[in-house]
C-alpha positions as CSV (number, residue, x, y, z in Angstrom):
1,M,57.5,133.4,94.2
2,P,59.6,136.7,95.2
3,P,62.9,136.3,95.0
4,E,63.1,137.1,98.8
5,F,61.4,134.0,99.7
6,K,63.8,131.6,97.5
7,K,66.0,129.6,99.1
8,P,69.6,130.5,97.8
9,K,71.2,127.4,95.6
10,T,73.8,125.1,97.4
11,T,77.0,125.6,96.1
12,L,80.3,123.8,95.4
13,G,82.1,124.4,98.6
14,D,78.6,123.3,100.2
15,W,78.7,120.0,98.2
16,I,82.3,119.2,98.9
17,I,81.9,120.0,102.6
18,S,78.4,117.8,102.6
19,V,80.5,114.8,100.9
20,I,83.3,115.5,103.5
21,I,80.8,115.1,106.3
22,K,79.0,112.2,104.8
23,R,82.5,110.3,104.9
24,L,82.5,110.2,108.3
25,P,81.5,107.0,109.7
26,L,78.6,108.0,112.6
27,I,78.3,111.6,112.1
28,G,77.3,111.4,108.4
29,F,75.0,108.4,108.7
30,I,73.4,110.9,111.2
31,M,73.9,114.1,108.9
32,L,72.5,112.6,105.5
33,I,69.4,111.4,107.6
34,V,69.2,115.5,109.1
35,W,69.6,116.4,105.5
36,A,66.7,113.9,104.2
37,V,63.9,114.9,106.4
38,D,64.7,118.6,107.5
39,S,62.3,121.0,105.3
40,N,64.9,123.8,105.3
41,T,67.3,121.9,103.5
42,D,68.0,122.7,99.6
43,P,65.6,119.8,97.7
44,D,68.3,119.1,95.5
45,K,71.1,118.3,98.8
46,A,67.6,116.7,100.2
47,N,67.0,114.1,97.3
48,W,70.9,113.7,97.1
49,A,70.7,112.6,101.0
50,K,67.9,110.1,100.7
51,A,69.4,108.7,97.3
52,E,72.7,107.6,99.6
53,L,70.3,106.4,102.2
54,I,68.6,104.1,100.0
55,V,71.8,102.8,98.4
56,K,73.0,102.2,101.9
57,L,70.1,100.3,102.8
58,I,70.4,98.4,99.6
59,I,74.2,97.4,100.2
60,F,73.6,96.7,104.1
61,A,70.7,94.2,103.0
62,A,72.9,92.9,100.4
63,V,75.7,92.1,103.1
64,M,73.8,90.8,105.6
65,I,72.3,88.4,102.9
66,V,75.6,87.4,102.0
67,I,76.6,86.9,105.7
68,A,74.0,84.7,106.2
69,I,74.5,82.8,103.4
70,I,78.6,82.1,104.6
71,G,77.3,81.6,108.1
72,F,74.6,79.0,107.2
73,G,77.4,77.4,104.9
74,V,79.9,77.4,107.5
75,F,77.6,75.9,110.4
76,T,76.8,73.7,108.3
77,N,79.8,72.3,107.7
78,F,81.3,72.0,111.5
79,A,77.6,70.1,112.5
80,D,78.6,67.6,109.8
81,E,81.5,67.0,112.0
82,I,80.3,67.2,115.0
83,D,79.1,63.5,116.8
84,W,75.5,64.5,118.0
85,S,75.2,61.3,120.1
86,E,77.0,62.6,122.4
87,F,74.7,65.0,123.4
88,D,71.6,62.9,124.1
């Protein structure tokens, strides 16, 4: 490939800005999606964004499972204390 068609590598400053943007609550998530799917993004940065999104998805799923388990435990604890005959 001729050198004029090669994309410049992502610099240290670009990585620092990318990490700072990633840490912003909603904007960071949106930018990770943009970097992951945009064809003009450096392939290394696109792979990093995809990896970050996968890790976020795994953490989200694990937290939802823990919340469901705790919620089920709390509900069954309170359900045992309710006199269900009052609802007939």
